One Martini backbone bead per residue (centre of mass of N, CA, C, O) as a GRO file, in nm:
protein
  111
    1MET     BB    1   1.288  -1.140  -4.793
    2LYS     BB    2   1.100  -0.912  -4.622
    3THR     BB    3   1.180  -0.658  -4.396
    4HIS     BB    4   1.025  -0.510  -4.091
    5TRP     BB    5   1.191  -0.305  -3.904
    6PRO     BB    6   0.993  -0.099  -3.780
    7ALA     BB    7   0.802  -0.312  -3.659
    8LEU     BB    8   1.011  -0.466  -3.489
    9PHE     BB    9   1.101  -0.227  -3.320
   10LEU     BB   10   0.827  -0.161  -3.195
   11VAL     BB   11   0.777  -0.434  -3.059
   12SER     BB   12   1.037  -0.433  -2.881
   13LEU     BB   13   0.973  -0.169  -2.734
   14LEU     BB   14   0.702  -0.260  -2.608
   15ALA     BB   15   0.822  -0.507  -2.453
   16ALA     BB   16   1.035  -0.315  -2.281
   17ALA     BB   17   0.872  -0.094  -2.127
   18PRO     BB   18   0.819  -0.210  -1.841
   19ALA     BB   19   1.120  -0.230  -1.761
   20LEU     BB   20   1.196   0.070  -1.814
   21ALA     BB   21   0.990   0.210  -1.622
   22GLY     BB   22   1.123   0.075  -1.345
   23GLU     BB   23   1.387   0.196  -1.388
   24GLY     BB   24   1.526   0.372  -1.111
   25ARG     BB   25   1.300   0.302  -0.918
   26ASP     BB   26   1.148   0.334  -0.604
   27HIS     BB   27   0.985   0.111  -0.432
   28ASP     BB   28   0.789   0.083  -0.166
   29HIS     BB   29   0.879  -0.202  -0.068
   30ASP     BB   30   1.181  -0.132  -0.065
   31ARG     BB   31   1.171   0.100   0.135
   32ALA     BB   32   1.038  -0.055   0.366
   33ARG     BB   33   1.248  -0.277   0.399
   34ARG     BB   34   1.488  -0.095   0.464
   35SER     BB   35   1.359   0.037   0.717
   36VAL     BB   36   1.327  -0.222   0.879
   37LEU     BB   37   1.626  -0.325   0.867
   38ALA     BB   38   1.725  -0.039   1.003
   39GLY     BB   39   1.505   0.032   1.240
   40GLU     BB   40   1.296   0.274   1.163
   41ILE     BB   41   1.065   0.055   1.145
   42LEU     BB   42   0.799  -0.132   1.168
   43PRO     BB   43   0.653  -0.405   1.098
   44LEU     BB   44   0.353  -0.482   0.971
   45SER     BB   45   0.294  -0.735   1.145
   46ARG     BB   46   0.288  -0.579   1.416
   47ILE     BB   47   0.048  -0.398   1.349
   48LEU     BB   48  -0.158  -0.629   1.277
   49GLU     BB   49  -0.172  -0.748   1.560
   50GLN     BB   50  -0.307  -0.499   1.684
   51VAL     BB   51  -0.550  -0.486   1.497
   52ASP     BB   52  -0.665  -0.766   1.566
   53ARG     BB   53  -0.721  -0.699   1.866
   54ASP     BB   54  -0.893  -0.421   1.824
   55PHE     BB   55  -1.003  -0.516   1.505
   56PRO     BB   56  -1.179  -0.746   1.412
   57GLY     BB   57  -1.105  -0.898   1.085
   58GLU     BB   58  -1.046  -0.771   0.760
   59LEU     BB   59  -0.815  -0.711   0.525
   60ILE     BB   60  -0.786  -0.471   0.264
   61GLU     BB   61  -0.548  -0.253   0.340
   62ALA     BB   62  -0.187  -0.164   0.308
   63GLU     BB   63   0.015   0.131   0.391
   64LEU     BB   64   0.301   0.333   0.329
   65GLU     BB   65   0.329   0.661   0.454
   66SER     BB   66   0.374   1.019   0.418
   67HIS     BB   67   0.319   1.252   0.697
   68HIS     BB   68   0.480   1.518   0.758
   69GLY     BB   69   0.750   1.321   0.783
   70ARG     BB   70   0.575   1.072   0.863
   71GLN     BB   71   0.552   0.741   0.925
   72VAL     BB   72   0.260   0.560   0.791
   73TYR     BB   73   0.012   0.335   0.860
   74GLU     BB   74  -0.245   0.229   0.638
   75ILE     BB   75  -0.561   0.087   0.736
   76LYS     BB   76  -0.798  -0.139   0.602
   77ARG     BB   77  -1.110  -0.248   0.762
   78LEU     BB   78  -1.320  -0.532   0.810
   79THR     BB   79  -1.556  -0.590   1.015
   80LYS     BB   80  -1.772  -0.820   1.154
   81ASP     BB   81  -2.014  -0.582   1.126
   82GLY     BB   82  -1.930  -0.421   0.833
   83ARG     BB   83  -1.715  -0.221   0.884
   84VAL     BB   84  -1.513   0.051   0.763
   85LEU     BB   85  -1.175   0.105   0.840
   86LYS     BB   86  -0.946   0.379   0.907
   87LEU     BB   87  -0.608   0.337   0.989
   88ARG     BB   88  -0.346   0.491   1.198
   89TYR     BB   89   0.015   0.434   1.221
   90ASP     BB   90   0.304   0.457   1.365
   91ALA     BB   91   0.596   0.318   1.229
   92VAL     BB   92   0.796   0.349   1.474
   93ASP     BB   93   0.586   0.280   1.751
   94GLY     BB   94   0.258   0.201   1.697
   95THR     BB   95   0.079   0.436   1.720
   96ARG     BB   96  -0.237   0.537   1.733
   97LEU     BB   97  -0.370   0.814   1.554
   98LYS     BB   98  -0.622   0.714   1.369
   99HIS     BB   99  -0.984   0.686   1.309
  100GLY     BB  100  -1.228   0.563   1.074
  101GLU     BB  101  -1.562   0.561   0.925
  102ARG     BB  102  -1.761   0.404   0.697
  103ASP     BB  103  -2.064   0.452   0.534
  104ARG     BB  104  -2.214   0.214   0.352
  105ASP     BB  105  -2.492   0.336   0.289
  106ARG     BB  106  -2.386   0.605   0.173
  107GLU     BB  107  -2.208   0.478  -0.048
  108ALA     BB  108  -2.448   0.333  -0.201
  109GLU     BB  109  -2.601   0.615  -0.277
  110ARG     BB  110  -2.395   0.687  -0.461
  111PRO     BB  111  -2.337   0.753  -0.807
   0.00000   0.00000   0.00000
């Protein structure tokens, strides 16, 4: 029986690639979890409670970002009246920093 070592090696290398690609990298969720556990930032759930009170609707996306050395939660929200809001909250103290609104009609007209 003839063995195709080069082909087998290539298949095994391709199968291992996803695991190797993530090795040694710090994932965002790991960094966020460590920061919350260390008391450096508020948990996302606390920010979302505030968002729910101030802007009722559906969560589209939530991210923890660093802006000019400041940890910031960026929240995208679909309001009950159909507006898409982009909200920013200081991750340390929960202060709302900024919010903007996307014009859905204008977005639909873009090519």
